[in-house]
PAROVEX-284252 format. One record per residue (C-alpha): residue number from 1; residue in one letter; x, y, z. Coordinates in steps of 0.1 Angstrom, whole numbers. Last residue first. Layout:
<sites>
+-----+----+-------+-------+-------+
!   i ! aa !     x !     y !     z !
+-----+----+-------+-------+-------+
! NUM !  a !     X !     Y !     Z !
...
+-----+----+-------+-------+-------+
</sites>
This chain:
<sites>
+-----+----+-------+-------+-------+
!   i ! aa !     x !     y !     z !
+-----+----+-------+-------+-------+
!  81 !  g !  -361 !   635 !  -113 !
!  80 !  g !  -327 !   619 !  -106 !
!  79 !  v !  -340 !   587 !   -90 !
!  78 !  a !  -334 !   598 !   -54 !
!  77 !  a !  -349 !   633 !   -62 !
!  76 !  e !  -381 !   617 !   -73 !
!  75 !  a !  -383 !   596 !   -42 !
!  74 !  g !  -377 !   626 !   -20 !
!  73 !  a !  -403 !   647 !   -38 !
!  72 !  d !  -429 !   620 !   -35 !
!  71 !  a !  -423 !   615 !     2 !
!  70 !  e !  -426 !   653 !     8 !
!  69 !  t !  -460 !   652 !    -9 !
!  68 !  e !  -466 !   667 !   -43 !
!  67 !  a !  -499 !   686 !   -46 !
!  66 !  e !  -520 !   671 !   -75 !
!  65 !  w !  -525 !   689 !  -108 !
!  64 !  r !  -548 !   675 !  -134 !
!  63 !  l !  -546 !   665 !  -170 !
!  62 !  l !  -570 !   646 !  -193 !
!  61 !  d !  -604 !   659 !  -183 !
!  60 !  g !  -588 !   693 !  -177 !
!  59 !  p !  -579 !   695 !  -213 !
!  58 !  q !  -616 !   693 !  -222 !
!  57 !  c !  -634 !   663 !  -237 !
!  56 !  d !  -647 !   648 !  -270 !
!  55 !  l !  -621 !   620 !  -270 !
!  54 !  v !  -610 !   627 !  -306 !
!  53 !  e !  -612 !   665 !  -302 !
!  52 !  c !  -596 !   665 !  -268 !
!  51 !  l !  -567 !   643 !  -280 !
!  50 !  a !  -563 !   665 !  -311 !
!  49 !  a !  -562 !   696 !  -289 !
!  48 !  l !  -536 !   681 !  -266 !
!  47 !  t !  -515 !   671 !  -296 !
!  46 !  a !  -517 !   706 !  -310 !
!  45 !  f !  -509 !   720 !  -276 !
!  44 !  r !  -477 !   700 !  -276 !
!  43 !  v !  -471 !   679 !  -246 !
!  42 !  a !  -441 !   681 !  -223 !
!  41 !  k !  -419 !   660 !  -199 !
!  40 !  a !  -437 !   628 !  -209 !
!  39 !  r !  -435 !   599 !  -184 !
!  38 !  g !  -471 !   602 !  -171 !
!  37 !  n !  -481 !   567 !  -183 !
!  36 !  k !  -505 !   582 !  -209 !
!  35 !  l !  -479 !   605 !  -223 !
!  34 !  v !  -453 !   578 !  -228 !
!  33 !  a !  -480 !   554 !  -240 !
!  32 !  l !  -491 !   580 !  -266 !
!  31 !  n !  -455 !   582 !  -279 !
!  30 !  a !  -453 !   544 !  -282 !
!  29 !  p !  -487 !   543 !  -299 !
!  28 !  t !  -474 !   567 !  -325 !
!  27 !  i !  -492 !   600 !  -330 !
!  26 !  g !  -519 !   610 !  -355 !
!  25 !  v !  -548 !   616 !  -331 !
!  24 !  r !  -570 !   590 !  -348 !
!  23 !  e !  -542 !   565 !  -350 !
!  22 !  a !  -531 !   570 !  -314 !
!  21 !  l !  -566 !   568 !  -302 !
!  20 !  e !  -572 !   535 !  -321 !
!  19 !  g !  -540 !   520 !  -307 !
!  18 !  v !  -547 !   530 !  -272 !
!  17 !  s !  -581 !   513 !  -274 !
!  16 !  m !  -615 !   531 !  -271 !
!  15 !  k !  -645 !   523 !  -249 !
!  14 !  r !  -651 !   561 !  -246 !
!  13 !  r !  -653 !   560 !  -208 !
!  12 !  a !  -623 !   536 !  -207 !
!  11 !  l !  -602 !   558 !  -230 !
!  10 !  m !  -612 !   588 !  -209 !
!   9 !  v !  -600 !   572 !  -177 !
!   8 !  d !  -568 !   559 !  -193 !
!   7 !  i !  -560 !   594 !  -206 !
!   6 !  d !  -560 !   606 !  -170 !
!   5 !  v !  -525 !   622 !  -168 !
!   4 !  t !  -515 !   634 !  -133 !
!   3 !  i !  -493 !   666 !  -129 !
!   2 !  p !  -476 !   668 !   -95 !
!   1 !  m !  -446 !   648 !  -106 !
+-----+----+-------+-------+-------+
</sites>
């Protein structure tokens, strides 16, 4: 997927645990892990706003677009992406 999630980067910069972030944002640690690991298909703007508020950052600090290579596209198609 060409969208990369950088929540780990912001967590490290803020010296915050996944559990603490999940609690402060109001989502389960499991749902945060899905988002953090790039397995989410969507994110609500309310959740994104809460993440930005708690982490004191902008949406672009958490999400970035990367061009998909042909190898990436082929691997995703092979697993039913």
